[in-house]
C-alpha positions in Angstrom: -24.9 -49.6 23.8 -22.7 -46.9 22.4 -21.6 -43.7 24.0 -21.3 -40.6 21.8 -17.6 -40.0 21.4 -18.2 -36.3 20.9 -20.7 -35.2 23.6 -20.5 -31.6 22.5 -22.2 -32.2 19.1 -25.9 -31.2 18.8 -28.2 -34.2 19.4 -31.1 -34.2 16.9 -33.2 -36.2 19.4 -32.6 -33.9 22.3 -36.1 -32.4 22.6 -38.0 -35.7 22.4 -35.4 -37.1 24.8 -36.1 -34.2 27.2 -39.8 -35.1 27.3 -38.9 -38.7 28.3 -36.4 -37.5 30.9 -38.9 -35.1 32.5 -41.2 -38.1 33.1 -38.4 -39.3 35.4 -38.2 -35.9 37.0 -42.0 -35.7 37.6 -42.6 -39.1 39.2 -40.4 -38.7 42.4 -41.9 -35.5 43.7 -45.4 -36.5 42.5 -45.3 -39.7 44.5 -44.2 -37.7 47.6 -47.2 -35.3 47.4 -49.8 -37.7 46.0 -50.1 -40.0 49.0 -51.0 -37.3 51.6 -54.7 -37.2 50.8 -54.9 -41.0 50.6 -53.5 -41.7 54.1 -57.0 -42.0 55.8 -58.1 -44.5 53.1 -54.9 -46.5 53.5 -55.2 -46.6 57.3 -58.9 -47.7 57.1 -58.2 -50.4 54.4 -55.1 -51.9 56.0 -56.3 -51.3 59.6 -53.1 -49.4 60.3 -52.1 -47.0 63.1 -51.0 -43.4 62.8 -47.4 -44.3 62.8 -47.9 -46.1 59.5 -49.2 -42.8 57.9 -46.0 -41.1 59.0 -43.7 -43.9 57.8 -45.4 -44.0 54.4 -44.3 -40.4 53.9 -41.0 -40.2 55.8 -39.5 -43.6 54.7 -39.8 -42.5 51.1 -38.2 -39.1 51.8 -35.4 -40.7 53.9 -34.6 -43.4 51.3 -34.6 -40.7 48.5 -32.3 -38.4 50.5 -29.6 -40.8 51.5 -29.4 -42.3 48.0 -29.6 -39.1 46.0 -25.9 -38.3 45.6 -25.1 -41.9 45.2 -27.7 -42.2 42.4 -25.9 -39.3 40.5 -22.6 -41.1 40.8 -24.1 -44.3 39.4 -25.0 -42.4 36.2 -21.6 -40.9 36.0 -20.0 -44.3 36.2 -22.3 -46.7 34.4 -24.0 -44.4 31.9 -26.9 -42.0 32.5 -29.4 -43.6 30.1 -28.7 -47.1 31.5 -29.1 -45.8 35.1 -32.2 -43.8 34.2 -33.9 -46.9 32.7 -32.8 -49.1 35.6 -34.1 -46.6 38.2 -37.4 -46.3 36.3 -37.8 -50.0 36.1 -37.2 -50.3 39.8 -39.6 -47.5 40.5 -42.3 -49.4 38.5 -41.7 -52.6 40.5 -41.8 -50.7 43.8 -45.0 -48.9 42.7 -46.6 -52.3 41.9 -45.5 -53.6 45.3 -47.2 -50.6 47.0 -50.3 -50.9 44.9 -50.9 -54.5 45.7 -49.7 -54.3 49.3 -51.7 -56.5 51.7 -50.3 -55.2 54.9 -48.7 -52.0 56.3 -45.2 -53.6 56.5 -45.4 -54.5 52.7 -46.5 -50.9 51.9 -43.7 -49.3 53.9 -41.1 -51.6 52.4 -42.5 -50.7 48.9 -42.2 -47.0 49.7 -38.6 -47.6 50.8 -37.8 -49.2 47.5 -39.6 -46.4 45.7 -37.4 -43.8 47.4 -34.2 -45.6 46.4 -35.3 -46.1 42.8 -36.4 -42.5 42.6 -32.9 -41.4 43.7 -31.3 -43.6 41.1 -33.6 -42.3 38.3 -34.0 -38.5 39.1 -30.4 -37.2 38.9 -30.0 -38.6 35.4 -32.4 -36.1 33.9 -30.5 -32.9 34.9 -27.1 -34.5 34.1 -28.3 -35.5 30.7 -29.7 -32.0 30.0 -26.2 -30.6 30.7 -24.7 -33.2 28.3 -27.2 -33.0 25.5 -28.0 -29.3 25.1 -25.9 -26.4 23.9 -25.4 -23.3 26.0 -28.0 -21.4 23.9 -30.7 -24.0 24.5 -29.8 -25.1 28.1 -31.8 -22.2 29.7 -35.0 -23.2 28.0 -34.5 -26.9 28.9 -33.7 -26.1 32.5 -36.8 -23.9 32.7 -39.0 -26.9 31.6 -37.1 -29.0 34.2 -38.0 -26.5 36.9 -41.7 -26.2 35.8 -42.0 -30.0 36.2 -41.5 -29.7 40.0 -44.2 -27.0 40.1 -46.5 -29.3 38.3 -45.8 -32.1 40.7 -46.5 -30.0 43.8 -49.7 -28.5 42.4 -51.0 -31.6 40.8 -49.9 -34.3 43.3 -52.4 -34.0 46.0 -55.2 -33.0 43.6 -54.5 -36.1 41.4 -54.5 -38.2 44.6 -57.9 -36.9 45.5 -59.3 -37.4 42.1 -58.1 -41.0 41.9 -59.4 -42.0 45.4 -62.7 -40.3 44.7 -63.1 -41.9 41.3 -62.3 -45.4 42.8 -61.4 -46.8 39.3 -62.1 -50.5 39.2 -62.6 -50.5 42.9 -58.9 -49.9 43.4 -59.3 -46.9 45.8 -56.0 -45.7 47.2 -54.0 -48.3 45.3 -54.6 -46.4 42.1 -52.2 -43.6 43.2 -49.3 -46.1 43.0 -50.5 -48.2 40.0 -51.0 -45.1 37.9 -47.2 -45.0 37.6 -47.1 -48.3 35.7 -48.5 -47.2 32.3 -46.3 -44.1 32.4 -43.2 -46.2 33.0 -44.2 -48.8 30.4 -44.2 -46.0 27.8 -41.1 -44.1 29.1 -38.6 -47.0 29.2 -38.7 -47.9 25.5 -38.9 -44.2 24.6 -35.7 -43.6 26.7 -33.9 -46.5 24.9 -34.8 -45.0 21.6 -34.4 -41.3 22.1 -32.0 -40.6 25.0 -28.3 -40.6 24.1 -25.9 -42.4 26.4 -23.5 -40.1 28.3 -21.1 -40.6 31.2 -19.1 -38.4 33.5 -15.4 -38.0 33.1 -13.2 -39.6 35.8 -16.2 -40.7 37.8 -14.1 -42.7 40.3 -15.5 -45.6 42.3 -18.7 -45.9 44.2 -18.6 -45.1 47.9 -21.1 -47.8 48.9 -19.7 -47.9 52.5 -20.4 -44.2 53.1 -23.9 -44.6 51.6 -24.7 -47.5 53.9 -23.4 -45.8 57.0 -25.4 -42.6 56.2 -28.6 -44.7 55.6 -28.2 -46.6 58.8 -27.6 -43.4 60.8 -30.7 -41.7 59.4 -32.9 -44.8 59.8 -31.8 -45.1 63.4 -33.0 -41.5 63.9 -36.2 -41.4 62.0 -37.8 -44.9 62.8 -37.6 -44.6 66.6 -39.0 -41.1 66.5 -42.1 -42.5 64.8 -42.4 -46.0 66.2 -41.3 -45.1 69.7 -44.2 -42.7 70.3 -46.7 -45.1 69.0 -45.5 -47.9 71.3 -44.9 -45.9 74.4 -41.1 -45.5 74.0 -39.9 -49.1 74.6 -36.2 -49.7 75.4 -35.3 -50.7 71.8 -36.5 -47.4 70.4 -34.4 -45.4 72.9 -31.4 -47.7 72.2 -31.6 -47.3 68.5 -32.2 -43.6 68.8 -29.0 -43.3 71.0 -27.1 -45.3 68.3 -27.9 -42.7 65.6 -25.3 -40.1 66.5 -22.6 -42.7 66.8 -23.4 -44.0 63.3 -23.4 -40.5 61.8 -20.1 -39.8 63.5 -18.7 -43.1 62.1 -19.9 -42.0 58.6 -18.1 -38.7 58.9 -14.9 -40.4 60.1 -15.2 -42.9 57.3 -15.5 -40.2 54.7 -12.5 -38.4 56.2 -10.4 -41.5 56.0 -11.4 -42.2 52.4 -10.6 -38.6 51.5 -7.2 -38.8 53.1 -6.5 -42.0 51.0 -7.5 -40.1 47.9 -10.5 -42.4 47.4 -14.0 -41.3 46.1 -16.3 -40.0 48.9 -20.0 -39.6 49.0 -19.6 -36.2 50.6 -16.0 -34.7 50.7 -15.5 -33.4 54.3 -12.8 -31.0 53.2 -15.3 -29.1 51.1 -17.7 -28.6 54.0 -15.1 -27.8 56.6 -13.1 -25.5 54.4 -16.1 -23.5 53.0 -17.3 -20.9 55.5 -21.0 -21.0 56.0 -21.8 -24.2 54.0 -22.7 -26.2 57.1 -25.1 -23.4 58.1 -26.5 -23.4 54.6 -27.2 -27.2 54.7 -28.8 -26.8 58.1 -31.1 -24.1 56.7 -32.0 -26.5 53.9 -33.0 -29.2 56.4 -35.2 -26.7 58.2 -36.7 -25.3 55.0 -38.2 -28.6 54.1 -39.9 -29.0 57.4 -42.8 -27.8 55.2 -43.2 -31.5 54.2 -45.0 -32.2 57.5 -47.5 -29.5 56.6 -48.8 -31.4 53.7 -49.3 -34.5 55.8 -51.0 -32.7 58.7 -53.1 -30.5 56.4 -54.5 -33.5 54.6 -55.5 -35.2 57.9 -57.0 -31.9 59.2 -59.1 -31.5 56.1 -60.5 -35.1 56.3 -60.5 -36.0 59.9 -61.1 -32.5 61.3 -63.3 -30.9 58.7 -64.9 -34.1 57.4 -64.0 -33.5 53.8 -63.3 -36.1 51.2 -60.1 -36.8 49.4 -60.9 -34.7 46.4 -62.0 -31.7 48.5 -58.7 -32.0 50.5 -56.7 -32.1 47.3 -58.5 -29.0 46.0 -57.9 -27.2 49.3 -54.1 -27.2 48.9 -54.2 -25.6 45.5 -53.6 -22.0 46.7 -50.2 -23.2 48.1 -49.4 -24.8 44.7 -50.3 -21.7 42.9 -48.1 -19.7 45.2 -45.2 -22.1 44.5 -45.7 -21.4 40.8 -45.8 -17.6 41.3 -43.0 -17.5 43.8 -40.0 -18.1 41.4 -41.2 -15.2 39.2 -41.4 -12.9 42.2 -38.1 -14.2 43.4 -36.3 -13.2 40.2 -37.5 -9.6 40.6 -36.8 -9.6 44.3 -33.2 -10.9 43.8 -32.5 -7.6 41.9 -33.7 -5.6 44.9 -32.8 -7.8 47.9 -29.8 -9.6 46.4 -28.7 -12.5 48.6 -31.4 -11.6 51.2 -34.1 -13.0 49.0 -34.0 -16.4 50.7 -34.5 -14.7 54.1 -37.5 -12.8 52.8 -39.1 -16.0 51.3 -38.7 -18.0 54.5 -40.1 -15.1 56.6 -43.1 -15.1 54.3 -43.5 -18.8 54.9 -43.3 -18.4 58.7 -45.9 -15.6 58.6 -48.2 -17.7 56.5 -47.9 -20.7 58.8 -48.7 -18.6 61.9 -51.8 -17.2 60.0 -52.8 -20.8 59.2 -52.5 -21.8 62.8 -54.6 -18.9 63.8 -57.3 -19.7 61.2 -57.5 -23.3 62.5 -57.5 -22.2 66.2 -60.5 -19.8 65.8 -62.3 -22.3 63.5 -62.1 -20.3 60.3 -61.0 -22.9 57.7 -62.5 -20.8 54.9 -59.8 -18.2 55.5 -57.0 -20.7 55.0 -56.5 -20.0 51.3 -54.8 -16.7 52.1 -52.0 -18.1 54.4 -51.7 -21.0 52.0 -51.0 -18.6 49.1 -48.5 -16.7 51.3 -46.7 -20.0 52.2 -46.5 -21.1 48.6 -45.1 -17.8 47.4 -42.6 -17.8 50.2 -41.5 -21.3 49.3 -41.2 -20.5 45.6 -38.9 -17.5 46.5 -36.9 -19.2 49.2 -36.1 -22.6 47.6 -34.1 -21.4 44.6 -32.6 -18.5 46.5 -31.2 -20.9 49.2 -29.7 -23.2 46.6 -28.0 -20.2 44.9 -26.7 -19.0 48.3 -25.1 -22.4 49.0 -23.7 -22.8 45.5 -22.2 -19.3 45.6 -20.3 -20.2 48.8 -18.1 -22.9 47.1 -15.7 -22.8 44.2 -17.3 -23.1 40.8 -15.9 -26.6 40.4 -17.9 -27.7 43.4 -21.2 -26.1 42.3 -22.8 -29.4 41.4 -21.8 -31.1 44.6 -23.1 -28.2 46.7 -26.5 -28.3 44.8 -26.7 -32.0 45.3 -25.9 -31.7 49.1 -28.6 -29.0 49.5 -31.1 -31.3 47.7 -30.2 -34.3 50.0 -30.4 -32.0 53.1 -33.9 -30.9 52.1 -35.1 -34.5 51.7 -33.6 -35.4 55.1 -35.5 -32.4 56.5 -38.7 -33.8 55.0 -38.2 -37.2 56.7 -37.3 -35.6 60.0 -40.2 -33.1 60.0 -42.7 -35.8 59.3 -41.3 -37.8 62.2 -41.1 -34.9 64.7 -44.0 -32.6 63.7 -46.2 -35.6 62.7 -45.5 -37.2 66.1 -46.7 -34.1 68.0 -49.8 -33.8 65.7 -50.9 -37.4 66.2 -50.2 -37.1 70.0 -52.6 -34.2 70.2 -55.1 -35.7 67.6 -55.0 -39.5 68.1 -57.4 -41.8 66.3 -61.0 -40.9 67.1 -60.1 -37.4 68.2 -62.7 -34.7 68.0 -62.8 -31.7 65.7 -61.3 -29.3 68.2 -58.4 -31.7 69.0 -57.6 -32.2 65.3 -57.7 -28.4 64.8 -55.4 -27.9 67.8 -53.0 -30.5 66.6 -52.9 -28.8 63.2 -52.3 -25.4 64.7 -49.5 -26.7 66.9 -47.9 -28.4 63.8 -48.1 -25.1 61.9 -46.4 -23.2 64.7 -43.6 -25.8 64.9 -43.0 -25.6 61.2 -43.1 -21.8 61.4 -40.4 -21.9 64.1 -38.2 -24.0 61.8 -38.7 -21.5 59.0 -37.9 -18.6 61.3 -34.6 -20.3 62.3 -33.8 -21.0 58.7 -34.5 -17.4 57.8 -31.9 -16.3 60.5 -29.4 -18.8 59.1 -29.9 -17.7 55.5 -29.4 -14.1 56.6 -26.0 -15.1 58.1 -25.3 -16.9 54.8 -26.1 -13.8 52.9 -23.7 -11.7 55.0 -21.0 -14.4 54.4 -21.6 -14.4 50.7 -21.4 -10.6 50.4 -18.1 -10.5 52.3 -16.7 -13.0 49.8 -18.0 -11.2 46.8 -17.1 -7.6 45.8 -19.9 -5.3 44.8 -22.8 -3.6 46.4 -24.8 -5.2 49.2 -27.9 -5.5 47.2 -26.3 -7.0 44.1 -27.1 -10.7 43.7 -23.9 -12.7 44.3 -24.9 -15.1 41.5 -24.8 -12.2 39.1 -21.5 -11.0 40.3 -19.4 -13.9 39.3 -19.8 -16.4 36.5 -21.4 -19.7 37.4 -20.5 -23.0 35.9 -23.2 -24.9 34.1 -21.2 -28.1 34.0 -21.1 -30.3 37.1 -17.8 -31.5 38.5 -16.4 -34.5 36.7 -17.7 -37.0 39.2 -20.8 -35.3 40.4 -24.3 -34.5 39.0 -26.9 -32.0 40.0 -29.5 -34.4 41.3 -32.6 -32.5 42.4 -35.3 -30.2 42.6 -34.2 -26.7 42.1 -30.6 -27.2 41.0 -31.6 -25.7 37.7 -31.7 -22.4 39.6 -28.0 -22.6 40.1 -27.2 -23.4 36.5 
């Protein structure tokens, strides 16, 4: 393997390489969304309880979140093409393990490995785009990168419904995992041929200790919240839950000690503590991705409550996906009018749509749901990139990549926690065998819980906007991103590992 000694030269293979890299961008979010409509089939086939359905979703999101920044560092240190291929190979093995799982525990373990592999694979795409493309072409490449996420959210649950309904070779739900294998079999050799090897400058050493402590702290929080409810809150669940704050505090102290010794850290504490508003911004990101629980509860409501099949449930979520595609376009126009308040507006739209969805379920009007779903989707499409921009604008330009990566990790943590908390309430109100009214009531309660999270996130983002405007000269309605130049190159030892980081570029 050779590394280009002059990374600024134009790479003639950059566009074919981008197509390969985007396959690694598509698979992680696709595998998050695709399983929701398959959960009833998984539970029936494996004779699993409701907590398994939650774990199948939340364990993947949790593993992805706590490994995301570490995955970006691996690419900086060992080469992004090499890390991309290794992550994709691991994702294929984990997908095969999920597809051939014979028990709930094997499936959950496979999902855990999928999340880790996805976090190793996904950050390399954006980092490679920054390395391979010139400034004049980078905007177009990043636009395609962002559209990939819209495709994943729109097509994930629909594809899951199609695969389960088609029941190819009698595979049923297993096909949603095994479908990854031919994609990976083509992508790995294509990556070796077309993607140029690049590395970060002065990448430093890996902070494995910090990554392990963070993973243990989050696991100690998420697993008891799911398993404890299912088993009547045994003593072990309460003990592990109480251990979580101590582990997270130990992680923070460990990171401070490493920073004091000038060692590489997973998350530099000085950046968070010295940047006014960044902690609030990260909390807003956690709350924003409470929407992850909506996809889980909506799929169960459609199938267990309304008696629809997997394909019909996948089609029912399409208005939200369409809204997510329309939202960024609306957001660009709104940012000129609302400036840094665009995130608050988007989250308020989401809260409104979720309240309307709760009302439609409570009065038994499921045919009306397409309207609130569209509103929620548009709101998410506006809020997500706007919140990333707000957080990135708080920090110095050299920390832009780190801020975007932390926001991404915070959102994935929010997904895991919301599935645990909101899903727990939903399955308590609508346990196995519950009637139609109970399922509808559980779904309505879940919508209201998520709406509350969105409302709090909207308030926090409003405070962020005020902080940003105080830091930035100019009119109150002028977008802070437009007021000062933004770097498109990540810090030397960081990458921009996720979902909407292209908005900050």
